Jmol script that loads the backbone (N, CA, C; Angstrom):
load data "model"
ATOM      1  N   MET A   1     232.400 254.966 148.370  1.00  0.00           N
ATOM      2  CA  MET A   1     232.898 254.967 147.003  1.00  0.00           C
ATOM      3  C   MET A   1     231.968 255.870 146.182  1.00  0.00           C
ATOM      4  N   ASN A   2     232.562 256.827 145.509  1.00  0.00           N
ATOM      5  CA  ASN A   2     231.729 257.717 144.706  1.00  0.00           C
ATOM      6  C   ASN A   2     231.462 257.120 143.332  1.00  0.00           C
ATOM      7  N   LEU A   3     230.624 257.784 142.566  1.00  0.00           N
ATOM      8  CA  LEU A   3     230.204 257.269 141.263  1.00  0.00           C
ATOM      9  C   LEU A   3     231.372 257.115 140.295  1.00  0.00           C
ATOM     10  N   ARG A   4     232.341 258.022 140.339  1.00  0.00           N
ATOM     11  CA  ARG A   4     233.495 257.937 139.443  1.00  0.00           C
ATOM     12  C   ARG A   4     234.332 256.682 139.752  1.00  0.00           C
ATOM     13  N   HIS A   5     234.566 256.399 141.027  1.00  0.00           N
ATOM     14  CA  HIS A   5     235.318 255.197 141.408  1.00  0.00           C
ATOM     15  C   HIS A   5     234.561 253.931 141.013  1.00  0.00           C
ATOM     16  N   PHE A   6     233.237 253.949 141.233  1.00  0.00           N
ATOM     17  CA  PHE A   6     232.425 252.792 140.863  1.00  0.00           C
ATOM     18  C   PHE A   6     232.508 252.527 139.359  1.00  0.00           C
ATOM     19  N   ALA A   7     232.425 253.583 138.560  1.00  0.00           N
ATOM     20  CA  ALA A   7     232.508 253.438 137.097  1.00  0.00           C
ATOM     21  C   ALA A   7     233.881 252.906 136.683  1.00  0.00           C
ATOM     22  N   ALA A   8     234.932 253.360 137.350  1.00  0.00           N
ATOM     23  CA  ALA A   8     236.285 252.884 137.017  1.00  0.00           C
ATOM     24  C   ALA A   8     236.436 251.411 137.346  1.00  0.00           C
ATOM     25  N   VAL A   9     235.924 250.987 138.508  1.00  0.00           N
ATOM     26  CA  VAL A   9     235.997 249.572 138.903  1.00  0.00           C
ATOM     27  C   VAL A   9     235.181 248.719 137.939  1.00  0.00           C
ATOM     28  N   ALA A  10     233.997 249.181 137.576  1.00  0.00           N
ATOM     29  CA  ALA A  10     233.155 248.437 136.635  1.00  0.00           C
ATOM     30  C   ALA A  10     233.848 248.295 135.282  1.00  0.00           C
ATOM     31  N   ALA A  11     234.501 249.347 134.810  1.00  0.00           N
ATOM     32  CA  ALA A  11     235.215 249.279 133.530  1.00  0.00           C
ATOM     33  C   ALA A  11     236.366 248.291 133.602  1.00  0.00           C
ATOM     34  N   LEU A  12     237.103 248.282 134.707  1.00  0.00           N
ATOM     35  CA  LEU A  12     238.210 247.322 134.862  1.00  0.00           C
ATOM     36  C   LEU A  12     237.712 245.893 134.892  1.00  0.00           C
ATOM     37  N   LEU A  13     236.597 245.652 135.570  1.00  0.00           N
ATOM     38  CA  LEU A  13     236.034 244.300 135.599  1.00  0.00           C
ATOM     39  C   LEU A  13     235.595 243.854 134.214  1.00  0.00           C
ATOM     40  N   CYS A  14     235.018 244.741 133.431  1.00  0.00           N
ATOM     41  CA  CYS A  14     234.617 244.396 132.058  1.00  0.00           C
ATOM     42  C   CYS A  14     235.828 244.073 131.204  1.00  0.00           C
ATOM     43  N   MET A  15     236.899 244.861 131.341  1.00  0.00           N
ATOM     44  CA  MET A  15     238.109 244.592 130.560  1.00  0.00           C
ATOM     45  C   MET A  15     238.733 243.275 130.979  1.00  0.00           C
ATOM     46  N   ALA A  16     238.729 242.971 132.271  1.00  0.00           N
ATOM     47  CA  ALA A  16     239.316 241.718 132.749  1.00  0.00           C
ATOM     48  C   ALA A  16     238.539 240.527 132.229  1.00  0.00           C
ATOM     49  N   SER A  17     237.196 240.606 132.232  1.00  0.00           N
ATOM     50  CA  SER A  17     236.418 239.480 131.727  1.00  0.00           C
ATOM     51  C   SER A  17     236.582 239.342 130.223  1.00  0.00           C
ATOM     52  N   ALA A  18     236.727 240.454 129.493  1.00  0.00           N
ATOM     53  CA  ALA A  18     236.941 240.380 128.048  1.00  0.00           C
ATOM     54  C   ALA A  18     238.302 239.780 127.735  1.00  0.00           C
ATOM     55  N   ALA A  19     239.291 240.033 128.584  1.00  0.00           N
ATOM     56  CA  ALA A  19     240.633 239.503 128.349  1.00  0.00           C
ATOM     57  C   ALA A  19     240.656 237.990 128.486  1.00  0.00           C
ATOM     58  N   HIS A  20     239.760 237.444 129.302  1.00  0.00           N
ATOM     59  CA  HIS A  20     239.758 236.001 129.509  1.00  0.00           C
ATOM     60  C   HIS A  20     238.741 235.290 128.622  1.00  0.00           C
ATOM     61  N   ALA A  21     237.876 236.041 127.956  1.00  0.00           N
ATOM     62  CA  ALA A  21     236.856 235.429 127.120  1.00  0.00           C
ATOM     63  C   ALA A  21     237.470 234.923 125.826  1.00  0.00           C
ATOM     64  N   ASP A  22     236.895 233.839 125.321  1.00  0.00           N
ATOM     65  CA  ASP A  22     237.296 233.327 124.013  1.00  0.00           C
ATOM     66  C   ASP A  22     238.792 233.025 123.961  1.00  0.00           C
ATOM     67  N   THR A  23     239.218 232.079 124.779  1.00  0.00           N
ATOM     68  CA  THR A  23     240.634 231.726 124.885  1.00  0.00           C
ATOM     69  C   THR A  23     240.823 230.238 124.651  1.00  0.00           C
ATOM     70  N   ALA A  24     241.875 229.897 123.938  1.00  0.00           N
ATOM     71  CA  ALA A  24     242.323 228.506 123.849  1.00  0.00           C
ATOM     72  C   ALA A  24     243.490 228.373 124.826  1.00  0.00           C
ATOM     73  N   ARG A  25     243.473 227.334 125.645  1.00  0.00           N
ATOM     74  CA  ARG A  25     244.530 227.112 126.632  1.00  0.00           C
ATOM     75  C   ARG A  25     245.059 225.699 126.489  1.00  0.00           C
ATOM     76  N   CYS A  26     246.383 225.603 126.363  1.00  0.00           N
ATOM     77  CA  CYS A  26     247.023 224.288 126.301  1.00  0.00           C
ATOM     78  C   CYS A  26     247.845 224.055 127.569  1.00  0.00           C
ATOM     79  N   HIS A  27     247.783 222.839 128.038  1.00  0.00           N
ATOM     80  CA  HIS A  27     248.574 222.381 129.172  1.00  0.00           C
ATOM     81  C   HIS A  27     249.684 221.514 128.580  1.00  0.00           C
ATOM     82  N   VAL A  28     250.911 221.989 128.676  1.00  0.00           N
ATOM     83  CA  VAL A  28     252.053 221.319 128.053  1.00  0.00           C
ATOM     84  C   VAL A  28     252.898 220.705 129.164  1.00  0.00           C
ATOM     85  N   ILE A  29     253.194 219.411 129.041  1.00  0.00           N
ATOM     86  CA  ILE A  29     253.922 218.685 130.073  1.00  0.00           C
ATOM     87  C   ILE A  29     255.211 218.138 129.476  1.00  0.00           C
ATOM     88  N   TYR A  30     256.306 218.428 130.167  1.00  0.00           N
ATOM     89  CA  TYR A  30     257.610 217.913 129.731  1.00  0.00           C
ATOM     90  C   TYR A  30     258.512 217.808 130.960  1.00  0.00           C
ATOM     91  N   GLY A  31     259.146 216.667 131.136  1.00  0.00           N
ATOM     92  CA  GLY A  31     260.086 216.481 132.236  1.00  0.00           C
ATOM     93  C   GLY A  31     259.469 216.686 133.603  1.00  0.00           C
ATOM     94  N   GLY A  32     258.196 216.345 133.757  1.00  0.00           N
ATOM     95  CA  GLY A  32     257.531 216.485 135.035  1.00  0.00           C
ATOM     96  C   GLY A  32     257.040 217.889 135.352  1.00  0.00           C
ATOM     97  N   GLU A  33     257.257 218.846 134.467  1.00  0.00           N
ATOM     98  CA  GLU A  33     256.771 220.212 134.654  1.00  0.00           C
ATOM     99  C   GLU A  33     255.612 220.469 133.706  1.00  0.00           C
ATOM    100  N   GLU A  34     254.744 221.391 134.107  1.00  0.00           N
ATOM    101  CA  GLU A  34     253.615 221.772 133.257  1.00  0.00           C
ATOM    102  C   GLU A  34     253.667 223.265 132.959  1.00  0.00           C
ATOM    103  N   TRP A  35     253.478 223.598 131.706  1.00  0.00           N
ATOM    104  CA  TRP A  35     253.392 224.980 131.244  1.00  0.00           C
ATOM    105  C   TRP A  35     251.971 225.228 130.760  1.00  0.00           C
ATOM    106  N   ILE A  36     251.478 226.432 130.988  1.00  0.00           N
ATOM    107  CA  ILE A  36     250.177 226.851 130.460  1.00  0.00           C
ATOM    108  C   ILE A  36     250.449 227.830 129.325  1.00  0.00           C
ATOM    109  N   VAL A  37     249.884 227.541 128.160  1.00  0.00           N
ATOM    110  CA  VAL A  37     250.044 228.412 126.998  1.00  0.00           C
ATOM    111  C   VAL A  37     248.653 228.832 126.554  1.00  0.00           C
ATOM    112  N   ASP A  38     248.385 230.139 126.589  1.00  0.00           N
ATOM    113  CA  ASP A  38     247.087 230.683 126.199  1.00  0.00           C
ATOM    114  C   ASP A  38     247.184 231.387 124.855  1.00  0.00           C
ATOM    115  N   ALA A  39     246.062 231.385 124.143  1.00  0.00           N
ATOM    116  CA  ALA A  39     245.986 232.120 122.875  1.00  0.00           C
ATOM    117  C   ALA A  39     244.616 232.763 122.765  1.00  0.00           C
ATOM    118  N   GLN A  40     244.609 234.040 122.409  1.00  0.00           N
ATOM    119  CA  GLN A  40     243.387 234.771 122.129  1.00  0.00           C
ATOM    120  C   GLN A  40     243.306 234.990 120.621  1.00  0.00           C
ATOM    121  N   PRO A  41     242.125 235.344 120.124  1.00  0.00           N
ATOM    122  CA  PRO A  41     241.966 235.534 118.677  1.00  0.00           C
ATOM    123  C   PRO A  41     242.946 236.564 118.123  1.00  0.00           C
ATOM    124  N   THR A  42     243.500 236.248 116.975  1.00  0.00           N
ATOM    125  CA  THR A  42     244.400 237.169 116.291  1.00  0.00           C
ATOM    126  C   THR A  42     244.128 237.129 114.795  1.00  0.00           C
ATOM    127  N   ALA A  43     244.355 238.248 114.153  1.00  0.00           N
ATOM    128  CA  ALA A  43     244.285 238.320 112.691  1.00  0.00           C
ATOM    129  C   ALA A  43     245.682 238.194 112.094  1.00  0.00           C
ATOM    130  N   GLN A  44     246.698 238.024 112.944  1.00  0.00           N
ATOM    131  CA  GLN A  44     248.101 237.913 112.519  1.00  0.00           C
ATOM    132  C   GLN A  44     248.704 236.597 113.029  1.00  0.00           C
ATOM    133  N   PRO A  45     248.258 235.448 112.532  1.00  0.00           N
ATOM    134  CA  PRO A  45     248.736 234.171 113.088  1.00  0.00           C
ATOM    135  C   PRO A  45     250.232 233.936 112.908  1.00  0.00           C
ATOM    136  N   TYR A  46     250.848 234.512 111.880  1.00  0.00           N
ATOM    137  CA  TYR A  46     252.281 234.289 111.673  1.00  0.00           C
ATOM    138  C   TYR A  46     253.137 235.083 112.652  1.00  0.00           C
ATOM    139  N   GLY A  47     252.543 236.030 113.344  1.00  0.00           N
ATOM    140  CA  GLY A  47     253.282 236.835 114.308  1.00  0.00           C
ATOM    141  C   GLY A  47     253.314 236.247 115.706  1.00  0.00           C
ATOM    142  N   VAL A  48     252.635 235.137 115.936  1.00  0.00           N
ATOM    143  CA  VAL A  48     252.601 234.521 117.258  1.00  0.00           C
ATOM    144  C   VAL A  48     253.943 233.838 117.535  1.00  0.00           C
ATOM    145  N   ALA A  49     254.502 234.128 118.682  1.00  0.00           N
ATOM    146  CA  ALA A  49     255.808 233.563 119.057  1.00  0.00           C
ATOM    147  C   ALA A  49     255.632 232.199 119.716  1.00  0.00           C
ATOM    148  N   SER A  50     256.629 231.353 119.550  1.00  0.00           N
ATOM    149  CA  SER A  50     256.622 230.066 120.237  1.00  0.00           C
ATOM    150  C   SER A  50     257.206 230.250 121.634  1.00  0.00           C
ATOM    151  N   ARG A  51     256.965 229.268 122.484  1.00  0.00           N
ATOM    152  CA  ARG A  51     257.437 229.323 123.866  1.00  0.00           C
ATOM    153  C   ARG A  51     258.382 228.160 124.124  1.00  0.00           C
ATOM    154  N   LYS A  52     259.500 228.439 124.734  1.00  0.00           N
ATOM    155  CA  LYS A  52     260.497 227.416 125.059  1.00  0.00           C
ATOM    156  C   LYS A  52     259.923 226.494 126.130  1.00  0.00           C
ATOM    157  N   ILE A  53     259.993 225.201 125.872  1.00  0.00           N
ATOM    158  CA  ILE A  53     259.515 224.187 126.811  1.00  0.00           C
ATOM    159  C   ILE A  53     260.688 223.252 127.086  1.00  0.00           C
ATOM    160  N   GLY A  54     261.246 223.349 128.265  1.00  0.00           N
ATOM    161  CA  GLY A  54     262.381 222.498 128.604  1.00  0.00           C
ATOM    162  C   GLY A  54     263.574 222.779 127.712  1.00  0.00           C
ATOM    163  N   ARG A  55     264.365 221.746 127.509  1.00  0.00           N
ATOM    164  CA  ARG A  55     265.616 221.906 126.763  1.00  0.00           C
ATOM    165  C   ARG A  55     265.476 221.651 125.265  1.00  0.00           C
ATOM    166  N   TYR A  56     264.558 220.768 124.876  1.00  0.00           N
ATOM    167  CA  TYR A  56     264.528 220.316 123.486  1.00  0.00           C
ATOM    168  C   TYR A  56     263.254 220.660 122.712  1.00  0.00           C
ATOM    169  N   PHE A  57     262.363 221.475 123.287  1.00  0.00           N
ATOM    170  CA  PHE A  57     261.099 221.765 122.609  1.00  0.00           C
ATOM    171  C   PHE A  57     260.759 223.247 122.648  1.00  0.00           C
ATOM    172  N   GLU A  58     259.972 223.654 121.665  1.00  0.00           N
ATOM    173  CA  GLU A  58     259.236 224.908 121.688  1.00  0.00           C
ATOM    174  C   GLU A  58     257.808 224.562 121.316  1.00  0.00           C
ATOM    175  N   PHE A  59     256.861 225.321 121.859  1.00  0.00           N
ATOM    176  CA  PHE A  59     255.448 225.072 121.611  1.00  0.00           C
ATOM    177  C   PHE A  59     254.789 226.391 121.235  1.00  0.00           C
ATOM    178  N   LYS A  60     253.963 226.347 120.211  1.00  0.00           N
ATOM    179  CA  LYS A  60     253.240 227.548 119.773  1.00  0.00           C
ATOM    180  C   LYS A  60     251.770 227.205 119.636  1.00  0.00           C
ATOM    181  N   LEU A  61     250.946 228.074 120.193  1.00  0.00           N
ATOM    182  CA  LEU A  61     249.499 227.930 120.090  1.00  0.00           C
ATOM    183  C   LEU A  61     248.964 229.162 119.376  1.00  0.00           C
ATOM    184  N   VAL A  62     248.231 228.941 118.300  1.00  0.00           N
ATOM    185  CA  VAL A  62     247.676 230.034 117.498  1.00  0.00           C
ATOM    186  C   VAL A  62     246.165 229.881 117.454  1.00  0.00           C
ATOM    187  N   TYR A  63     245.476 230.939 117.830  1.00  0.00           N
ATOM    188  CA  TYR A  63     244.028 231.011 117.678  1.00  0.00           C
ATOM    189  C   TYR A  63     243.769 232.137 116.688  1.00  0.00           C
ATOM    190  N   ALA A  64     243.482 231.779 115.460  1.00  0.00           N
ATOM    191  CA  ALA A  64     243.300 232.771 114.397  1.00  0.00           C
ATOM    192  C   ALA A  64     241.811 233.009 114.146  1.00  0.00           C
ATOM    193  N   ASP A  65     241.503 234.235 113.844  1.00  0.00           N
ATOM    194  CA  ASP A  65     240.154 234.627 113.428  1.00  0.00           C
ATOM    195  C   ASP A  65     240.339 235.493 112.186  1.00  0.00           C
ATOM    196  N   LEU A  66     240.256 234.840 111.027  1.00  0.00           N
ATOM    197  CA  LEU A  66     240.558 235.502 109.761  1.00  0.00           C
ATOM    198  C   LEU A  66     239.291 235.688 108.933  1.00  0.00           C
ATOM    199  N   PRO A  67     239.204 236.761 108.158  1.00  0.00           N
ATOM    200  CA  PRO A  67     237.985 237.039 107.401  1.00  0.00           C
ATOM    201  C   PRO A  67     237.601 235.935 106.417  1.00  0.00           C
ATOM    202  N   GLU A  68     238.551 235.387 105.703  1.00  0.00           N
ATOM    203  CA  GLU A  68     238.221 234.391 104.678  1.00  0.00           C
ATOM    204  C   GLU A  68     238.280 232.953 105.180  1.00  0.00           C
ATOM    205  N   GLN A  69     239.227 232.640 106.064  1.00  0.00           N
ATOM    206  CA  GLN A  69     239.379 231.279 106.564  1.00  0.00           C
ATOM    207  C   GLN A  69     238.543 231.000 107.805  1.00  0.00           C
ATOM    208  N   GLY A  70     238.082 232.031 108.488  1.00  0.00           N
ATOM    209  CA  GLY A  70     237.295 231.852 109.706  1.00  0.00           C
ATOM    210  C   GLY A  70     238.185 231.618 110.915  1.00  0.00           C
ATOM    211  N   ARG A  71     237.614 230.968 111.923  1.00  0.00           N
ATOM    212  CA  ARG A  71     238.339 230.715 113.167  1.00  0.00           C
ATOM    213  C   ARG A  71     238.962 229.323 113.152  1.00  0.00           C
ATOM    214  N   PHE A  72     240.169 229.228 113.704  1.00  0.00           N
ATOM    215  CA  PHE A  72     240.812 227.930 113.893  1.00  0.00           C
ATOM    216  C   PHE A  72     241.880 228.046 114.965  1.00  0.00           C
ATOM    217  N   VAL A  73     242.211 226.920 115.562  1.00  0.00           N
ATOM    218  CA  VAL A  73     243.293 226.827 116.533  1.00  0.00           C
ATOM    219  C   VAL A  73     244.306 225.846 115.979  1.00  0.00           C
ATOM    220  N   ARG A  74     245.572 226.221 116.056  1.00  0.00           N
ATOM    221  CA  ARG A  74     246.652 225.320 115.638  1.00  0.00           C
ATOM    222  C   ARG A  74     247.689 225.221 116.742  1.00  0.00           C
ATOM    223  N   ALA A  75     248.133 224.009 116.984  1.00  0.00           N
ATOM    224  CA  ALA A  75     249.188 223.754 117.966  1.00  0.00           C
ATOM    225  C   ALA A  75     250.410 223.257 117.206  1.00  0.00           C
ATOM    226  N   TYR A  76     251.553 223.859 117.490  1.00  0.00           N
ATOM    227  CA  TYR A  76     252.805 223.493 116.833  1.00  0.00           C
ATOM    228  C   TYR A  76     253.819 223.089 117.895  1.00  0.00           C
ATOM    229  N   ALA A  77     254.557 222.033 117.633  1.00  0.00           N
ATOM    230  CA  ALA A  77     255.679 221.662 118.499  1.00  0.00           C
ATOM    231  C   ALA A  77     256.930 221.618 117.631  1.00  0.00           C
ATOM    232  N   TYR A  78     257.994 222.196 118.159  1.00  0.00           N
ATOM    233  CA  TYR A  78     259.270 222.258 117.454  1.00  0.00           C
ATOM    234  C   TYR A  78     260.324 221.534 118.276  1.00  0.00           C
ATOM    235  N   GLY A  79     261.164 220.752 117.605  1.00  0.00           N
ATOM    236  CA  GLY A  79     262.340 220.181 118.245  1.00  0.00           C
ATOM    237  C   GLY A  79     263.486 221.163 118.107  1.00  0.00           C
ATOM    238  N   THR A  80     264.261 221.344 119.171  1.00  0.00           N
ATOM    239  CA  THR A  80     265.335 222.346 119.141  1.00  0.00           C
ATOM    240  C   THR A  80     266.699 221.745 119.474  1.00  0.00           C
ATOM    241  N   SER A  81     266.852 220.435 119.390  1.00  0.00           N
ATOM    242  CA  SER A  81     268.127 219.820 119.777  1.00  0.00           C
ATOM    243  C   SER A  81     269.277 220.232 118.862  1.00  0.00           C
ATOM    244  N   SER A  82     268.964 220.622 117.629  1.00  0.00           N
ATOM    245  CA  SER A  82     270.020 221.045 116.696  1.00  0.00           C
ATOM    246  C   SER A  82     270.385 222.522 116.875  1.00  0.00           C
ATOM    247  N   GLY A  83     269.644 223.222 117.749  1.00  0.00           N
ATOM    248  CA  GLY A  83     269.879 224.646 117.935  1.00  0.00           C
ATOM    249  C   GLY A  83     268.927 225.508 117.135  1.00  0.00           C
ATOM    250  N   THR A  84     268.333 224.939 116.097  1.00  0.00           N
ATOM    251  CA  THR A  84     267.358 225.640 115.264  1.00  0.00           C
ATOM    252  C   THR A  84     266.014 224.931 115.410  1.00  0.00           C
ATOM    253  N   PRO A  85     264.937 225.665 115.669  1.00  0.00           N
ATOM    254  CA  PRO A  85     263.631 225.016 115.792  1.00  0.00           C
ATOM    255  C   PRO A  85     263.215 224.323 114.484  1.00  0.00           C
ATOM    256  N   VAL A  86     262.813 223.055 114.608  1.00  0.00           N
ATOM    257  CA  VAL A  86     262.351 222.262 113.473  1.00  0.00           C
ATOM    258  C   VAL A  86     260.943 221.761 113.806  1.00  0.00           C
ATOM    259  N   LEU A  87     259.986 222.049 112.930  1.00  0.00           N
ATOM    260  CA  LEU A  87     258.609 221.619 113.160  1.00  0.00           C
ATOM    261  C   LEU A  87     258.536 220.095 113.176  1.00  0.00           C
ATOM    262  N   ILE A  88     258.019 219.536 114.280  1.00  0.00           N
ATOM    263  CA  ILE A  88     257.872 218.076 114.357  1.00  0.00           C
ATOM    264  C   ILE A  88     256.415 217.660 114.585  1.00  0.00           C
ATOM    265  N   HIS A  89     255.540 218.644 114.840  1.00  0.00           N
ATOM    266  CA  HIS A  89     254.131 218.319 115.070  1.00  0.00           C
ATOM    267  C   HIS A  89     253.287 219.547 114.795  1.00  0.00           C
ATOM    268  N   GLN A  90     252.178 219.346 114.079  1.00  0.00           N
ATOM    269  CA  GLN A  90     251.187 220.405 113.880  1.00  0.00           C
ATOM    270  C   GLN A  90     249.814 219.764 113.925  1.00  0.00           C
ATOM    271  N   ALA A  91     248.909 220.388 114.664  1.00  0.00           N
ATOM    272  CA  ALA A  91     247.525 219.917 114.730  1.00  0.00           C
ATOM    273  C   ALA A  91     246.606 221.113 114.536  1.00  0.00           C
ATOM    274  N   SER A  92     245.525 220.915 113.777  1.00  0.00           N
ATOM    275  CA  SER A  92     244.576 221.993 113.477  1.00  0.00           C
ATOM    276  C   SER A  92     243.190 221.613 113.971  1.00  0.00           C
ATOM    277  N   TYR A  93     242.478 222.597 114.520  1.00  0.00           N
ATOM    278  CA  TYR A  93     241.143 222.385 115.058  1.00  0.00           C
ATOM    279  C   TYR A  93     240.256 223.546 114.639  1.00  0.00           C
ATOM    280  N   ARG A  94     239.004 223.222 114.320  1.00  0.00           N
ATOM    281  CA  ARG A  94     238.029 224.247 113.932  1.00  0.00           C
ATOM    282  C   ARG A  94     236.824 224.162 114.868  1.00  0.00           C
ATOM    283  N   PRO A  95     236.126 225.298 115.053  1.00  0.00           N
ATOM    284  CA  PRO A  95     234.937 225.270 115.904  1.00  0.00           C
ATOM    285  C   PRO A  95     233.853 224.388 115.294  1.00  0.00           C
ATOM    286  N   PRO A  96     232.927 223.932 116.087  1.00  0.00           N
ATOM    287  CA  PRO A  96     232.747 224.303 117.489  1.00  0.00           C
ATOM    288  C   PRO A  96     233.721 223.534 118.379  1.00  0.00           C
ATOM    289  N   PHE A  97     234.353 224.245 119.308  1.00  0.00           N
ATOM    290  CA  PHE A  97     235.275 223.630 120.239  1.00  0.00           C
ATOM    291  C   PHE A  97     234.506 223.099 121.443  1.00  0.00           C
ATOM    292  N   ASP A  98     234.891 221.965 121.927  1.00  0.00           N
ATOM    293  CA  ASP A  98     234.250 221.362 123.080  1.00  0.00           C
ATOM    294  C   ASP A  98     234.763 222.060 124.346  1.00  0.00           C
ATOM    295  N   PRO A  99     233.910 222.736 125.108  1.00  0.00           N
ATOM    296  CA  PRO A  99     234.381 223.494 126.267  1.00  0.00           C
ATOM    297  C   PRO A  99     234.686 222.637 127.493  1.00  0.00           C
ATOM    298  N   ARG A 100     234.474 221.322 127.439  1.00  0.00           N
ATOM    299  CA  ARG A 100     234.738 220.480 128.609  1.00  0.00           C
ATOM    300  C   ARG A 100     236.231 220.443 128.913  1.00  0.00           C
ATOM    301  N   ALA A 101     236.591 220.578 130.160  1.00  0.00           N
ATOM    302  CA  ALA A 101     237.993 220.574 130.562  1.00  0.00           C
ATOM    303  C   ALA A 101     238.399 219.230 131.160  1.00  0.00           C
ATOM    304  N   GLY A 102     237.444 218.425 131.605  1.00  0.00           N
ATOM    305  CA  GLY A 102     237.761 217.182 132.301  1.00  0.00           C
ATOM    306  C   GLY A 102     238.130 216.027 131.402  1.00  0.00           C
ATOM    307  N   ASP A 103     237.840 216.098 130.141  1.00  0.00           N
ATOM    308  CA  ASP A 103     238.093 214.986 129.222  1.00  0.00           C
ATOM    309  C   ASP A 103     239.251 215.282 128.281  1.00  0.00           C
ATOM    310  N   TRP A 104     240.268 215.955 128.751  1.00  0.00           N
ATOM    311  CA  TRP A 104     241.430 216.350 127.957  1.00  0.00           C
ATOM    312  C   TRP A 104     241.056 217.335 126.866  1.00  0.00           C
ATOM    313  N   GLY A 105     240.018 218.120 127.112  1.00  0.00           N
ATOM    314  CA  GLY A 105     239.680 219.230 126.226  1.00  0.00           C
ATOM    315  C   GLY A 105     239.325 218.818 124.813  1.00  0.00           C
ATOM    316  N   PHE A 106     239.481 219.751 123.887  1.00  0.00           N
ATOM    317  CA  PHE A 106     239.086 219.502 122.490  1.00  0.00           C
ATOM    318  C   PHE A 106     240.166 218.802 121.685  1.00  0.00           C
ATOM    319  N   THR A 107     241.373 218.629 122.237  1.00  0.00           N
ATOM    320  CA  THR A 107     242.451 217.969 121.503  1.00  0.00           C
ATOM    321  C   THR A 107     242.641 216.517 121.881  1.00  0.00           C
ATOM    322  N   GLY A 108     242.143 216.122 123.047  1.00  0.00           N
ATOM    323  CA  GLY A 108     242.535 214.844 123.604  1.00  0.00           C
ATOM    324  C   GLY A 108     243.960 214.970 124.138  1.00  0.00           C
ATOM    325  N   PHE A 109     244.473 213.920 124.733  1.00  0.00           N
ATOM    326  CA  PHE A 109     245.822 213.943 125.298  1.00  0.00           C
ATOM    327  C   PHE A 109     246.805 213.546 124.203  1.00  0.00           C
ATOM    328  N   GLN A 110     247.713 214.456 123.858  1.00  0.00           N
ATOM    329  CA  GLN A 110     248.633 214.268 122.730  1.00  0.00           C
ATOM    330  C   GLN A 110     250.058 214.003 123.207  1.00  0.00           C
ATOM    331  N   TYR A 111     250.772 213.177 122.458  1.00  0.00           N
ATOM    332  CA  TYR A 111     252.180 212.873 122.716  1.00  0.00           C
ATOM    333  C   TYR A 111     252.998 213.301 121.501  1.00  0.00           C
ATOM    334  N   VAL A 112     254.108 213.993 121.739  1.00  0.00           N
ATOM    335  CA  VAL A 112     255.003 214.424 120.670  1.00  0.00           C
ATOM    336  C   VAL A 112     256.403 213.969 121.054  1.00  0.00           C
ATOM    337  N   TYR A 113     257.123 213.372 120.107  1.00  0.00           N
ATOM    338  CA  TYR A 113     258.460 212.853 120.372  1.00  0.00           C
ATOM    339  C   TYR A 113     259.501 213.618 119.565  1.00  0.00           C
ATOM    340  N   GLU A 114     260.575 214.020 120.234  1.00  0.00           N
ATOM    341  CA  GLU A 114     261.712 214.662 119.574  1.00  0.00           C
ATOM    342  C   GLU A 114     262.607 213.530 119.084  1.00  0.00           C
ATOM    343  N   PRO A 115     262.821 213.406 117.780  1.00  0.00           N
ATOM    344  CA  PRO A 115     263.450 212.199 117.233  1.00  0.00           C
ATOM    345  C   PRO A 115     264.912 211.963 117.610  1.00  0.00           C
ATOM    346  N   SER A 116     265.715 212.995 117.707  1.00  0.00           N
ATOM    347  CA  SER A 116     267.148 212.739 117.935  1.00  0.00           C
ATOM    348  C   SER A 116     267.484 212.498 119.399  1.00  0.00           C
ATOM    349  N   LYS A 117     266.669 212.975 120.331  1.00  0.00           N
ATOM    350  CA  LYS A 117     266.944 212.809 121.760  1.00  0.00           C
ATOM    351  C   LYS A 117     265.949 211.883 122.451  1.00  0.00           C
ATOM    352  N   SER A 118     264.960 211.407 121.729  1.00  0.00           N
ATOM    353  CA  SER A 118     263.911 210.553 122.281  1.00  0.00           C
ATOM    354  C   SER A 118     263.197 211.201 123.462  1.00  0.00           C
ATOM    355  N   SER A 119     263.054 212.507 123.417  1.00  0.00           N
ATOM    356  CA  SER A 119     262.336 213.235 124.460  1.00  0.00           C
ATOM    357  C   SER A 119     260.852 213.262 124.124  1.00  0.00           C
ATOM    358  N   GLU A 120     260.019 213.286 125.159  1.00  0.00           N
ATOM    359  CA  GLU A 120     258.574 213.263 124.975  1.00  0.00           C
ATOM    360  C   GLU A 120     257.944 214.504 125.590  1.00  0.00           C
ATOM    361  N   LEU A 121     257.092 215.151 124.814  1.00  0.00           N
ATOM    362  CA  LEU A 121     256.284 216.268 125.267  1.00  0.00           C
ATOM    363  C   LEU A 121     254.833 215.814 125.182  1.00  0.00           C
ATOM    364  N   GLN A 122     254.042 216.185 126.146  1.00  0.00           N
ATOM    365  CA  GLN A 122     252.620 215.861 126.133  1.00  0.00           C
ATOM    366  C   GLN A 122     251.839 217.165 126.237  1.00  0.00           C
ATOM    367  N   TYR A 123     250.653 217.193 125.644  1.00  0.00           N
ATOM    368  CA  TYR A 123     249.816 218.375 125.790  1.00  0.00           C
ATOM    369  C   TYR A 123     248.355 218.025 125.584  1.00  0.00           C
ATOM    370  N   TRP A 124     247.519 218.883 126.114  1.00  0.00           N
ATOM    371  CA  TRP A 124     246.082 218.859 125.830  1.00  0.00           C
ATOM    372  C   TRP A 124     245.583 220.290 125.926  1.00  0.00           C
ATOM    373  N   CYS A 125     244.552 220.597 125.138  1.00  0.00           N
ATOM    374  CA  CYS A 125     244.061 221.964 125.073  1.00  0.00           C
ATOM    375  C   CYS A 125     242.576 222.021 125.380  1.00  0.00           C
ATOM    376  N   GLN A 126     242.183 223.093 126.029  1.00  0.00           N
ATOM    377  CA  GLN A 126     240.788 223.297 126.366  1.00  0.00           C
ATOM    378  C   GLN A 126     240.319 224.646 125.836  1.00  0.00           C
ATOM    379  N   TRP A 127     239.025 224.761 125.720  1.00  0.00           N
ATOM    380  CA  TRP A 127     238.396 225.973 125.232  1.00  0.00           C
ATOM    381  C   TRP A 127     237.814 226.706 126.426  1.00  0.00           C
ATOM    382  N   LEU A 128     238.162 227.991 126.564  1.00  0.00           N
ATOM    383  CA  LEU A 128     237.625 228.823 127.645  1.00  0.00           C
ATOM    384  C   LEU A 128     236.753 229.902 127.019  1.00  0.00           C
ATOM    385  N   PRO A 129     235.453 229.655 126.902  1.00  0.00           N
ATOM    386  CA  PRO A 129     234.564 230.627 126.251  1.00  0.00           C
ATOM    387  C   PRO A 129     234.416 231.903 127.059  1.00  0.00           C
TER     388      PRO A 129
END
end "model"
wireframe off; spacefill off
backbone 0.3
color backbone group
């Protein structure tokens, strides 16, 4: 391997580690399936899209890093049984985030209920420094 190839590999490894650094990750459980939802720092929290979870839910995870408000993570759950997403749960967290993954992360184990269908979504989030 020549020096140019070595430099290219080293640059790719640095970019890969930077892509995984400073991440909030939520484990969302619904109907026996688990979804992983990751969020990296953004200065545009309103532009983050929600993710469809099963038939009756959408889940959005926002990790914002704003000049005046600072850093925060917000988890949103939407009920979609009416065809239009309706906010049914919002939780906000500020640093320092607990990096432990074995104790249900920094959120604890959360339960969210969709009122018209009695469906249950569960989630917990961890900090990946």
